C-alpha positions as semicolon CSV with decimal commas, in nm:
position;residue;x (nm);y (nm);z (nm)
1;X;0,000;0,000;0,000
2;X;0,302;0,227;-0,029
3;X;0,165;0,373;-0,352
4;X;-0,130;0,522;-0,160
5;X;0,100;0,767;0,016
6;X;-0,130;0,786;0,317
7;X;-0,443;0,846;0,107
8;X;-0,743;0,627;0,188
9;X;-0,799;0,347;-0,067
10;X;-1,154;0,467;-0,128
11;X;-1,049;0,822;-0,216
12;X;-1,128;0,937;-0,572
13;X;-0,762;1,025;-0,628
14;X;-0,681;0,656;-0,581
15;X;-0,970;0,513;-0,780
16;X;-1,221;0,695;-1,001
17;X;-1,480;0,439;-0,889
18;X;-1,516;0,649;-0,574
19;X;-1,545;0,984;-0,753
20;X;-1,841;1,191;-0,863
21;X;-1,995;1,038;-1,174
22;X;-2,273;1,296;-1,216
23;X;-2,302;1,485;-1,543
24;X;-2,066;1,279;-1,754
25;X;-2,095;1,243;-2,129
26;X;-2,232;0,909;-2,253
27;X;-1,997;0,623;-2,171
28;X;-1,927;0,295;-2,350
29;X;-1,710;0,039;-2,172
30;X;-1,552;-0,255;-2,356
31;X;-1,400;-0,538;-2,156
32;X;-1,320;-0,906;-2,201
33;X;-1,478;-1,168;-1,978
34;X;-1,123;-1,296;-1,913
35;X;-0,984;-0,968;-1,777
36;X;-0,902;-0,884;-1,420
37;X;-1,072;-0,546;-1,477
38;X;-1,409;-0,705;-1,562
39;X;-1,556;-0,644;-1,217
40;X;-1,424;-0,287;-1,209
41;X;-1,581;-0,224;-1,549
42;X;-1,914;-0,352;-1,421
43;X;-1,884;-0,136;-1,109
44;X;-1,794;0,172;-1,312
45;X;-2,088;0,123;-1,546
46;X;-2,322;0,082;-1,250
47;X;-2,184;0,391;-1,074
48;X;-2,234;0,595;-1,389
49;X;-2,591;0,465;-1,434
50;X;-2,681;0,545;-1,074
51;X;-2,549;0,897;-1,129
52;X;-2,791;0,937;-1,420
53;X;-2,550;0,894;-1,708
54;X;-2,615;0,702;-2,027
55;X;-2,391;0,394;-2,019
56;X;-2,326;0,095;-2,241
57;X;-2,116;-0,197;-2,121
58;X;-2,004;-0,452;-2,379
59;X;-1,843;-0,767;-2,243
60;X;-1,650;-0,959;-2,507
61;X;-1,594;-1,333;-2,479
62;X;-1,245;-1,479;-2,452
63;X;-1,041;-1,199;-2,605
64;X;-0,718;-1,052;-2,462
65;X;-0,677;-0,709;-2,307
66;X;-0,658;-0,435;-2,574
67;X;-0,794;-0,680;-2,830
68;X;-0,943;-0,391;-3,031
69;X;-0,592;-0,314;-3,162
70;X;-0,549;-0,666;-3,298
71;X;-0,661;-0,652;-3,660
72;X;-0,649;-1,031;-3,694
73;X;-0,946;-1,062;-3,457
74;X;-1,299;-1,025;-3,592
75;X;-1,398;-0,893;-3,250
76;X;-1,155;-0,602;-3,292
77;X;-1,330;-0,489;-3,608
78;X;-1,673;-0,529;-3,447
79;X;-1,559;-0,341;-3,138
80;X;-1,427;-0,048;-3,340
81;X;-1,748;-0,039;-3,542
82;X;-1,944;-0,022;-3,214
83;X;-1,726;0,265;-3,094
84;X;-1,778;0,459;-3,419
85;X;-2,155;0,404;-3,400
86;X;-2,163;0,502;-3,031
87;X;-1,969;0,825;-3,087
88;X;-2,183;0,911;-3,390
89;X;-2,505;0,860;-3,192
90;X;-2,372;1,063;-2,898
91;X;-2,276;1,351;-3,126
92;X;-2,615;1,349;-3,299
93;X;-2,786;1,385;-2,961
94;X;-2,590;1,698;-2,868
């Protein structure tokens, strides 16, 4: 816990999960079901929803972390297409 530098582990400076999620732009989380950050992604999406934000959480099956950069994976192409569609929809609603 040296990296905390005396700051409580539930302080927003340590983890954004404990910060103020109100008033954020629409969010779209992408995570693999094999990642250690899966539960944090679920928690973040839930925190954002409870704060009244529009949130999408896509959980991909059996792909590695940062899979969306791996052009050899079909899931990468689908993920990037989802991101483009999400951003386009968010911009149209502004």
